[in-house]
VEXLUMDREN-776990 format. One record per residue (C-alpha): residue in three letters; z, x, y. Coordinates in steps of 0.02 Angstrom, whole numbers, padded with zeros to 5 digits, always signed. Example, Ala and Ser with C-alpha at 12.3 -4.5 7.8 and 13.67 -1.06 7.14 Angstrom:
BEGIN
Ala+00390+00615-00225 Ser+00357+00684-00053 
END
This chain:
BEGIN
Met-02020-00784+01551 Glu-01994-00611+01623 Leu-01822-00531+01615 Gly-01757-00364+01674 Met-01629-00274+01566 Ile-01511-00141+01636 Gly-01415-00047+01502 Leu-01504+00002+01342 Gly-01362+00039+01223 Arg-01361-00034+01049 Met-01345-00213+01107 Gly-01457-00202+01261 Thr-01597-00120+01162 Asn-01589-00246+01021 Met-01583-00392+01143 Val-01744-00329+01224 Arg-01825-00320+01053 Arg-01771-00497+01011 Leu-01835-00562+01179 Arg-02002-00476+01155 Arg-02022-00546+00979 Ala-02004-00718+01059 Gly-02147-00678+01179 His-02048-00635+01337 Gln-02091-00493+01453 Cys-01955-00363+01485 Val-01933-00231+01619 Val-01802-00105+01563 Phe-01693+00028+01645 Asp-01558+00146+01586 Leu-01488+00309+01650 Asp-01547+00383+01485 Ala-01735+00401+01510 Lys-01760+00423+01322 Ala-01692+00248+01291 Val-01818+00180+01416 Asp-01959+00276+01335 Val-01919+00206+01162 Leu-01938+00026+01223 Ala-02087+00067+01332 Lys-02178+00130+01177 Glu-02139-00038+01096 Gly-02218-00134+01240 Ala-02081-00158+01369 Val-02109-00103+01549 Gly-02005+00051+01585 Ala-01925+00091+01753 Arg-01867+00261+01813 Ser-01741+00200+01942 Leu-01660+00039+01999 Glu-01781+00038+02145 Asp-01927+00051+02026 Phe-01847-00081+01915 Ala-01830-00208+02056 Glu-02006-00175+02118 Lys-02082-00207+01946 Leu-01996-00376+01921 Lys-02082-00534+01981 Lys-01988-00646+02103 Pro-01875-00737+02084 Arg-01805-00599+01977 Ala-01693-00621+01826 Val-01588-00466+01797 Trp-01478-00451+01643 Met-01347-00312+01640 Met-01276-00245+01477 Val-01165-00108+01546 Pro-00980-00067+01522 Ala-00862-00174+01625 Ala-00801-00018+01717 Val-00973+00016+01795 Val-01030-00162+01836 Asp-00972-00154+02017 Ser-01049+00017+02050 Thr-01213-00042+01972 Leu-01212-00198+02079 Lys-01178-00096+02236 Thr-01346-00009+02212 Leu-01439-00158+02141 Ile-01396-00299+02263 Pro-01485-00224+02416 Leu-01643-00216+02311 Leu-01642-00402+02269 Asp-01690-00558+02366 Arg-01624-00733+02392 Asp-01639-00842+02236 Asp-01640-00693+02118 Val-01518-00704+01972 Ile-01397-00573+01906 Val-01329-00598+01730 Asp-01180-00497+01673 Gly-01190-00501+01483 Gly-01056-00371+01451 Asn-00869-00388+01425 Ser-00814-00415+01605 Tyr-00648-00493+01653 Tyr-00676-00670+01713 His-00572-00634+01870 Asp-00709-00510+01919 Asp-00842-00643+01889 Leu-00756-00761+02011 Arg-00748-00623+02143 Arg-00928-00567+02119 Ala-00998-00744+02125 Ala-00905-00774+02288 Glu-00966-00610+02362 Leu-01146-00648+02315 Lys-01148-00827+02380 Pro-01189-00782+02562 Thr-01338-00678+02501 Gly-01416-00822+02404 Ile-01417-00715+02247 His-01353-00811+02096 Tyr-01227-00742+01972 Val-01212-00794+01789 Asp-01083-00726+01667 Val-01129-00724+01483 Gly-01005-00677+01349 Thr-01114-00602+01213 Ser-01059-00586+01032 Gly-01163-00520+00889 Gly-01143-00332+00890 Val-01272-00219+00811 Trp-01329-00359+00695 Gly-01381-00474+00836 Ser-01562-00418+00833 Glu-01585-00506+00666 Arg-01446-00636+00665 Gly-01453-00684+00848 Tyr-01318-00679+00981 Cys-01182-00807+01014 Leu-01191-00837+01202 Met-01049-00909+01307 Ile-01115-00946+01482 Gly-01039-00975+01653 Gly-01133-01018+01811 Glu-01224-01149+01914 Asp-01308-01287+01815 Ala-01483-01264+01887 Ile-01480-01075+01869 Val-01418-01080+01690 His-01557-01204+01652 Arg-01683-01083+01729 Leu-01630-00950+01605 Asp-01637-01068+01456 Pro-01793-00988+01378 Ala-01702-00820+01367 Phe-01547-00900+01293 Val-01652-00989+01161 Ala-01735-00825+01113 Leu-01573-00727+01102 Ala-01465-00855+01013 Pro-01466-00890+00825 Ser-01565-01036+00759 Ile-01482-01199+00711 Glu-01509-01149+00529 Glu-01390-01001+00547 Ala-01242-01110+00497 Pro-01224-01277+00406 Arg-01229-01420+00529 Thr-01057-01490+00573 Pro-01039-01667+00504 Gly-01059-01792+00646 Arg-01136-01666+00766 Lys-01307-01750+00762 Glu-01231-01920+00801 Ala-01129-01840+00941 Gly-01289-01787+01029 Gly-01317-01613+00960 Gly-01320-01502+01113 Thr-01353-01317+01131 Ala-01191-01260+01049 Glu-01262-01283+00875 His-01409-01176+00929 Gly-01290-01032+00967 Tyr-01273-01042+01156 Leu-01165-01147+01271 His-01149-01173+01458 Cys-00959-01173+01459 Gly-00934-01211+01644 Pro-00945-01134+01818 Asn-00935-00949+01859 Gly-00812-00856+01750 Ala-00807-00988+01613 Gly-00922-00890+01498 His-00818-00733+01502 Phe-00657-00835+01492 Val-00716-00910+01327 Lys-00776-00739+01267 Met-00608-00664+01316 Val-00516-00783+01201 His-00649-00755+01067 Asn-00610-00568+01074 Gly-00423-00600+01056 Ile-00457-00706+00901 Glu-00569-00568+00835 Tyr-00426-00443+00854 Gly-00310-00561+00761 Ile-00429-00593+00617 Met-00467-00409+00593 Gly-00282-00368+00601 Ala-00243-00498+00468 Tyr-00375-00430+00350 Ala-00312-00253+00379 Glu-00130-00297+00345 Gly-00171-00401+00191 Leu-00281-00267+00114 Asn-00146-00138+00150 Ile-00018-00241+00052 Leu-00141-00250-00093 Arg-00173-00063-00085 His+00014-00029-00107 Ala+00038-00155-00248 Asn+00066-00008-00366 Ala+00224+00045-00274 Gly+00327+00022-00432 Lys+00229+00160-00518 Gln+00252+00286-00378 Pro+00394+00414-00377 Arg+00529+00371-00250 Thr+00665+00479-00177 Thr+00841+00421-00209 Asp+00947+00459-00057 Ala+01036+00376+00088 Glu+00880+00380+00196 Thr+00766+00286+00077 Ala+00776+00099+00044 Pro+00777+00071-00145 Leu+00640-00030-00231 Arg+00756-00141-00333 His+00623-00210-00448 Pro+00484-00083-00470 Glu+00420-00183-00617 Asn+00359-00314-00492 Tyr+00233-00191-00417 Pro+00129-00120-00560 Tyr-00045-00163-00496 Asp-00188-00042-00465 Leu-00305-00163-00378 Asn-00489-00143-00340 Leu-00499-00188-00155 Ala-00689-00190-00150 Asp-00693-00319-00289 Ile-00555-00423-00209 Ala-00647-00426-00043 Glu-00805-00475-00138 Val-00725-00620-00231 Trp-00645-00681-00069 Arg-00820-00695+00004 Arg-00866-00828-00124 Gly-00787-00999-00100 Ser-00628-00933-00017 Val-00558-01014+00140 Ile-00545-00841+00221 Ala-00728-00797+00196 Ser-00813-00736+00356 Trp-00938-00612+00422 Leu-00795-00492+00459 Leu-00744-00503+00276 Asp-00925-00467+00230 Leu-00913-00306+00331 Ala-00747-00261+00249 Ala-00822-00287+00075 Thr-00969-00173+00119 Ala-00856-00037+00189 Leu-00738-00039+00039 Leu-00883-00033-00084 Lys-00953+00121+00002 Ser-00784+00207+00014 Pro-00630+00127-00067 Asp-00516+00248+00028 Leu-00614+00231+00192 Lys-00612+00420+00204 Asn-00732+00424+00351 Phe-00607+00335+00463 Ala-00447+00407+00538 Gly-00380+00235+00583 Arg-00373+00263+00770 Val-00424+00093+00837 Ser-00487+00078+01016 Asp-00478-00072+01131 Ser-00597-00097+01276 Gly-00471-00197+01376 Ala-00543-00365+01326 Gly-00403-00394+01201 Arg-00273-00380+01339 Trp-00344-00516+01449 Pro-00310-00666+01335 Ile-00129-00610+01324 Ala-00119-00610+01514 Ala-00196-00784+01517 Ala-00072-00845+01386 Ile+00072-00782+01494 Asp+00002-00867+01650 Glu-00024-01029+01552 Ser+00147-01017+01465 Val+00057-01027+01298 Pro+00128-00927+01152 Ala+00005-00807+01071 Pro+00107-00699+00949 Val-00037-00662+00830 Leu-00156-00603+00966 Ser-00017-00500+01046 Ala+00034-00416+00884 Ala-00147-00373+00843 Leu-00167-00289+01013 Tyr-00004-00192+00997 Gln-00056-00130+00825 Arg-00206-00047+00906 Tyr-00091+00042+01028 Ser+00013+00100+00881 Ser-00140+00166+00790 Arg-00174+00281+00937 Gly+00001+00353+00942 Gly+00064+00236+01077 Asp+00230+00216+00988 Asp+00258+00401+00949 Phe+00387+00427+01085 Ala+00475+00264+01043 Asp+00489+00325+00863 Lys+00564+00488+00924 Val+00692+00389+01022 Leu+00738+00294+00864 Ser+00757+00457+00767 Ala+00862+00532+00906 Leu+00977+00381+00909 Arg+00998+00379+00720 Phe+01037+00564+00722 Gly+01157+00540+00867 Phe+01263+00401+00793 Gly+01251+00443+00608 Gly+01185+00618+00587 His+01029+00550+00502 Glu+00898+00685+00477 Glu+00712+00644+00487 Lys+00631+00653+00317 Gly+00475+00755+00294 Gly+00486+00839+00465 Ala+00579+00969+00565 Lys+00767+00950+00571 Thr+00840+00873+00727 Gly+00982+00940+00833 Asn+01019+01120+00878 Ala+00969+01255+00756 Ser+01099+01387+00718 
END
């Protein structure tokens, strides 16, 4: 089939390459003309504007957008007048499912179909394939099936779940799933992202405990502001984190692709010197917490993982100053390792 791709970042570019390897034709557009030129040299059809892009696609068009959630609406504002009834727009980025519901409703009078696809796979998706969580009308999702098959991993990517064959198989074990009507794809991806935050946070905290397992060998200040380590002999370990991550990969119940990435990073740099530890969040990690509140479902792990990212960016700096000010106010406690509090004289 022919598919148009708008947004040629790391994922969009690699998705085009995977589609083309499966024999599909791709028309591509990005504000960065160099990104278009790279894929055009590889055999894709390049477009210099959205108008040119729409003109080069055969009708009914299938347009896949891989752009940041913040610019989806502005892109659609320009794109929609260029499309015709029965064309399909796929949002494969990390949009909020509330926005999917609104966009699908707005497009309905035009006859243009809207499909939301939560896409997971990152920069490795070109080789491994992409996990696709899909929301939209049954017939339209079915129309796009050849693209989903090309983008998703093969059934051999993971051992088959016992009983799955007898249960009828389905597309899920091929790496893509029609989760439900509009918004369902990004709803499932939203929760997936929250779980991703939690898993990464758990690995980070656990490895940090291991890194400090030699606390008993470190010099400690003895004063009223420092909690004593009562049994330093219990913490004598200088542990090799790269080796620990490696052994966890083999037969452990916490083995995962994310652990694979941690093992690689620690082997390259045990101290992770190339990273400052300032962890961003695109907003997608916030949405499952909002859903949990609306549903009255507790989600302490996902919440804590999100808040840790805020902390990594200095989001708790002022709160910490308040704590220091209160301790100084009621007990005269000076901050250690920093400027003295109170009035200088």
